C-alpha positions in Angstrom: 55.1 41.0 66.7 53.4 43.4 64.4 51.1 46.4 64.6 50.1 48.1 67.9 46.7 49.7 67.4 44.5 51.6 69.8 40.8 51.5 69.0 37.6 50.3 70.6 37.6 46.6 70.3 34.4 45.5 68.6 33.3 42.2 67.1 34.4 43.5 63.7 37.8 44.3 65.0 38.1 40.8 66.5 37.2 39.3 63.1 39.5 41.4 60.9 42.4 42.2 63.3 45.9 41.8 61.8 48.9 40.3 63.7 49.9 42.4 66.7 48.5 43.9 69.8 45.1 45.8 69.6 44.5 47.9 72.7 41.0 48.9 73.7 40.3 52.6 74.1 37.3 52.1 76.3 38.8 49.8 78.9 42.4 50.7 79.6 44.6 47.6 80.0 42.3 45.3 77.9 43.8 44.1 74.6 43.4 41.6 71.8 46.6 39.7 70.8 46.8 38.3 67.3 49.7 36.0 66.4 51.2 35.6 62.9 49.5 32.2 62.7 46.2 34.0 63.2 45.4 32.9 66.8 43.5 35.6 68.7 43.6 35.9 72.5 42.1 38.3 74.9 44.5 39.7 77.5 45.1 42.3 80.2 48.1 44.3 81.1 48.7 46.5 84.2 51.3 47.5 86.8 51.7 45.9 90.2 54.2 47.4 92.7 55.9 49.1 89.9 56.3 46.1 87.6 54.4 45.2 84.5 51.9 42.4 84.8 50.5 40.6 81.8 47.8 37.8 81.6 46.2 36.2 78.6 42.9 34.7 79.8 40.8 33.4 76.8 40.9 32.7 73.1 38.6 34.6 70.9 35.7 32.4 69.9 35.6 30.5 73.2 33.9 33.4 74.9 32.0 36.4 73.5 33.5 39.9 73.4 31.1 41.1 76.2 32.2 38.2 78.4 35.9 39.0 77.6 35.4 42.6 78.6 33.7 41.7 81.8 36.4 39.2 82.7 39.1 41.8 81.9 37.5 44.3 84.4 37.6 41.6 87.1 41.3 40.8 86.4 42.3 44.5 86.3 40.5 45.0 89.6 42.6 42.2 91.1 45.8 44.1 90.1 44.3 47.2 91.9 43.9 45.1 95.0 47.5 44.0 94.8 47.1 40.5 93.3 48.8 39.1 90.2 46.1 37.4 88.0 48.8 35.4 86.1 50.2 34.0 89.4 46.7 33.3 90.7 45.9 31.4 87.4 49.2 29.5 87.6 48.4 28.5 91.1 45.0 27.3 90.2 46.4 25.3 87.3 48.7 23.5 89.7 45.6 21.9 91.2 44.1 20.8 87.8 42.9 17.3 87.3 43.7 15.5 84.1 40.1 16.1 83.0 40.6 19.9 83.4 43.8 19.6 81.5 42.0 17.9 78.6 39.5 20.8 78.5 42.3 23.3 78.2 44.1 21.1 75.6 41.0 20.9 73.5 40.4 24.7 73.6 44.0 25.4 72.7 44.7 22.8 70.0 41.5 21.4 68.6 40.8 24.4 66.3 44.0 23.7 64.4 43.5 19.9 64.0 41.8 18.1 61.2 38.3 16.8 61.9 39.4 13.2 61.8 42.2 13.9 64.3 39.8 15.7 66.6 37.4 12.8 66.5 40.2 10.3 67.3 41.4 12.4 70.2 37.9 12.9 71.5 37.3 9.1 71.3 40.6 8.3 73.2 39.9 10.9 75.9 36.3 9.8 76.5 36.8 6.0 76.3 40.2 5.6 78.0 42.1 8.6 79.4 39.3 10.2 81.4 37.9 7.0 82.9 41.4 5.9 84.0 43.1 9.2 84.8 40.5 11.9 84.7 40.1 12.5 88.4 43.9 12.4 89.1 45.8 15.6 89.7 48.0 16.3 86.7 51.2 16.6 88.9 50.5 13.3 90.6 50.3 11.0 87.6 53.3 8.7 87.5 54.9 6.4 84.9 53.2 3.4 86.4 49.8 5.0 85.8 50.6 5.5 82.2 51.7 1.9 81.9 48.4 0.7 83.5 46.5 2.8 81.0 48.4 1.3 78.2 47.8 -2.3 79.3 44.1 -1.7 80.1 43.6 -0.4 76.5 45.2 -3.5 75.1 42.9 -5.6 77.3 39.7 -3.7 76.5 40.3 -3.6 72.7 41.2 -7.3 72.3 38.5 -8.8 70.0 37.6 -12.3 68.9 35.2 -13.5 66.3 34.0 -17.2 66.3 36.8 -18.1 68.6 39.5 -16.5 66.5 41.6 -13.5 67.7 41.1 -10.7 65.2 42.5 -7.7 67.1 45.0 -7.5 70.0 44.4 -3.9 70.8 48.1 -3.2 70.5 47.8 -0.5 67.9 45.0 1.2 69.7 47.1 1.2 72.9 49.9 2.9 71.0 47.5 5.6 69.7 46.0 6.2 73.2 49.4 6.5 74.9 50.6 8.9 72.1 47.6 11.0 72.7 48.2 11.0 76.5 51.8 11.9 75.8 50.8 14.9 73.8 48.4 15.9 76.6 51.2 15.7 79.3 53.5 17.6 76.9 50.9 20.4 77.2 51.1 20.1 81.0 54.9 20.7 80.8 54.4 23.7 78.6 51.9 25.1 81.1 54.4 24.5 84.0 52.1 21.9 85.7 54.9 19.3 85.8 58.5 18.9 84.6 58.3 15.4 83.1 56.1 13.3 80.8 55.0 10.0 82.5 54.2 8.5 79.1 57.7 8.6 77.8 58.8 5.5 79.7 56.0 3.4 78.2 57.5 1.1 75.5 55.2 1.1 72.5 54.1 -2.1 70.7 55.9 -2.8 67.4 53.8 -2.1 64.3 54.1 -3.2 60.8 52.7 -1.2 57.9 49.7 -2.7 56.1 50.8 -4.0 52.8 47.4 -5.4 51.8 46.4 -4.6 48.2 43.3 -5.7 46.3 43.9 -7.9 43.3 42.2 -7.1 40.0 39.7 -10.0 40.8 38.9 -8.6 44.2 38.4 -5.0 42.8 36.1 -6.3 40.1 34.1 -8.3 42.7 33.9 -5.2 44.9 32.7 -3.0 42.0 30.1 -5.6 41.1 28.7 -5.6 44.7 28.6 -1.7 44.6 26.4 -2.0 41.5 24.0 -4.3 43.3 23.9 -2.8 46.8 21.0 -0.6 48.1 23.6 1.5 49.9 24.0 3.8 46.9 25.9 6.7 48.6 28.4 4.4 50.3 28.8 2.5 47.0 29.6 5.7 45.2 32.2 6.6 47.9 33.9 3.2 47.5 33.9 3.6 43.7 35.5 7.0 43.9 38.2 5.7 46.3 39.0 2.8 43.9 39.3 5.2 40.9 41.2 8.1 42.6 43.1 6.7 45.6 41.8 9.7 47.6 41.7 9.7 51.4 38.4 8.8 53.0 38.3 12.0 55.0 38.9 14.4 52.1 36.3 12.5 50.0 33.6 12.6 52.7 34.3 16.3 53.2 34.2 17.1 49.5 31.7 19.5 47.9 30.7 19.8 44.3 32.3 23.2 44.2 35.7 21.5 44.3 35.1 19.7 41.0 35.5 20.9 37.4 33.8 18.2 35.4 34.5 19.9 32.1 38.3 20.1 32.7 38.3 16.8 34.7 40.0 18.3 37.8 39.5 17.9 41.5 40.9 20.8 43.6 41.0 19.8 47.2 41.0 22.8 49.7 43.9 23.0 52.2 41.7 22.5 55.2 40.6 19.1 53.8 44.0 17.7 52.9 46.5 16.0 55.3 49.4 18.1 54.0 47.4 21.4 54.7 47.9 22.5 51.1 45.5 22.9 48.2 45.9 19.8 46.1 44.7 19.8 42.5 44.6 16.4 40.6 43.3 15.2 37.3 40.3 12.9 37.4 40.5 9.5 35.6 37.9 8.8 32.8 36.2 6.1 35.1 36.0 8.5 38.0 34.8 11.3 35.7 32.0 9.1 34.4 31.0 8.2 38.0 31.0 11.9 39.0 28.9 13.0 36.1 26.4 10.3 36.9 26.4 11.4 40.6 26.0 15.1 39.6 22.9 14.2 37.4 21.4 12.5 40.5 22.3 15.4 42.8 20.7 17.9 40.4 17.5 15.8 40.2 17.3 15.6 44.0 18.3 19.2 44.7 21.3 18.0 46.9 24.0 20.0 45.1 26.3 20.9 48.0 27.9 17.7 49.3 29.4 15.1 47.1 28.2 12.5 49.6 25.1 13.8 51.3 24.2 12.5 54.7 20.9 11.5 56.3 20.5 15.0 57.9 19.5 17.7 55.5 22.4 20.1 54.8 25.0 17.7 56.2 27.5 15.4 54.5 27.9 11.7 55.1 30.0 11.1 58.3 31.3 7.6 58.5 29.3 4.8 56.9 31.1 2.0 58.7 28.2 -0.5 58.8 27.4 -0.1 55.1 31.1 -0.4 54.2 31.4 -3.6 56.2 28.3 -5.0 54.6 29.6 -4.3 51.1 33.1 -5.6 51.8 31.6 -8.8 53.3 29.4 -9.4 50.3 32.5 -8.9 48.1 34.3 -11.7 50.0 36.8 -9.3 51.6 38.1 -10.1 55.0 38.7 -8.0 58.1 42.2 -7.1 56.8 40.6 -4.8 54.2 39.4 -1.2 55.0 38.7 1.9 53.0 42.3 2.9 53.2 43.3 -0.4 51.5 41.7 1.1 48.4 44.2 3.9 48.5 47.1 1.5 48.8 45.7 -0.6 45.9 45.4 2.5 43.7 49.0 3.5 44.4 50.2 -0.1 43.7 48.5 0.0 40.3 50.0 3.3 39.3 53.5 2.1 40.2 53.0 -1.3 38.6 51.8 0.3 35.4 55.2 1.9 35.1 54.4 5.5 36.0 57.0 5.9 38.8 57.0 7.0 42.4 57.0 10.7 41.6 53.8 10.6 39.6 52.2 8.3 42.2 53.1 10.7 45.0 51.7 13.7 43.1 48.4 11.8 42.6 48.2 10.8 46.2 49.1 14.2 47.5 52.3 13.2 49.3 54.6 16.0 50.3 57.5 13.7 51.3 59.1 11.3 48.9 59.7 8.8 51.7 55.9 8.4 52.1 55.6 7.1 48.5 58.8 5.1 48.8 56.9 2.3 50.6 55.6 1.3 47.1 59.2 1.2 45.6 59.3 -2.6 45.7 56.4 -2.7 43.2 58.8 -1.2 40.6 60.8 -4.4 40.6 58.5 -6.1 38.2 58.8 -3.1 35.8 62.6 -3.3 36.2 62.6 -7.0 35.5 60.6 -6.4 32.3 63.1 -3.8 31.3 65.9 -6.2 32.0 64.3 -8.8 29.8 64.0 -6.3 27.0 67.7 -5.4 27.5 68.6 -9.1 27.5 66.7 -9.7 24.3 68.3 -6.8 22.6 71.8 -7.9 23.7 71.2 -11.5 22.7 69.8 -10.5 19.3 72.9 -8.5 18.6 75.1 -11.2 20.0 73.5 -13.9 17.8 74.3 -11.7 14.8 77.9 -11.4 15.9 78.1 -15.2 16.2 77.1 -15.6 12.6 79.5 -13.1 11.3 82.4 -13.9 13.7 85.0 -16.1 11.9 86.4 -17.5 15.2 83.0 -18.7 16.6 83.6 -22.2 15.0 79.9 -23.0 15.3 79.7 -22.5 19.0 76.3 -21.5 20.4 75.4 -17.9 21.3 75.3 -19.0 25.0 79.0 -20.2 24.9 80.2 -17.2 23.0 78.3 -14.5 24.9 81.3 -14.0 27.3 83.7 -13.5 24.4 81.7 -10.6 23.0 82.4 -7.3 24.7 
């Protein structure tokens, strides 16, 4: 695994420890395990009836070092008394409720998820999964329970406005059951059950959103942004129009990511969906907007967040109400959201003839297949190219008709099949 060090485990050691096992010299049997991925776990190891007993009991950061040392003493004392802490913990997990499993899932996986994903999972857990399954024993949840959860989400999320159905809840139901499936996958990994009750639930078919803003709609939206009192939200919308950036990485952006002299935005890996640093050039329109925003930020002293929130020192979180107001005033329907601006940006890049590769680089796609959804937009470019080719061929053909002694006055159209 890596190094095996023996030293007194201190807070500094916990913070700086390299991959491997770090044994404490003060409490024999207590250790810190660091994986290659950087995950740090407190554990104990001893001998029971001549065999080695190991038990990892907490992730670093979820409890303090003093709490971990105290817990390690208790677990090592269990071994002295002839009990296996790992077996005891496994037995206790067998009796877990779904709510207790969720708590373990969040502790184990949330530190590695993007903020937007954590927020979505938290929402699905709190709104749907805990109310419907929270008190049930993990081992007792059946496929029919998962199906009932799925149907109830569809029912609860069905929305109508002025008598018109605007949302069936089918997509939300898919997302909730996918979250529940991931949760029960964790239960299998922990040995709490051998099957996943969500696997038998047939998901609703989904079609990708192909909504793009026309030039007229974009112009109307920009005009409303110029007039609205929601200045910060208007700036967010403008930036998304000009850059095609994701909403999450834009809301999380800080001024330190921007080089306004060179016209470059360097997005840190923990903000991007692909978990890689992504550096992109800034368009002239976006650069003009950012310079104007920077002047205002300097004047107000808010020079950390690109989009400052209402709480001092915090960024803007999710301005849904202001976005809806601006979209409504621009005459945009419920089929338009902030992500539509990203699709529209991509469509314009492709339609301008810059190709899927350049589009993917600007959007930060790591898979060519992701950008390929815009491939049909290249057809117009290809048609223009074909017209140019036709024109060149026919110009050359008309010349050949004039000079051909066997044409006998026939039109270019009638002779075109004779010319190789």
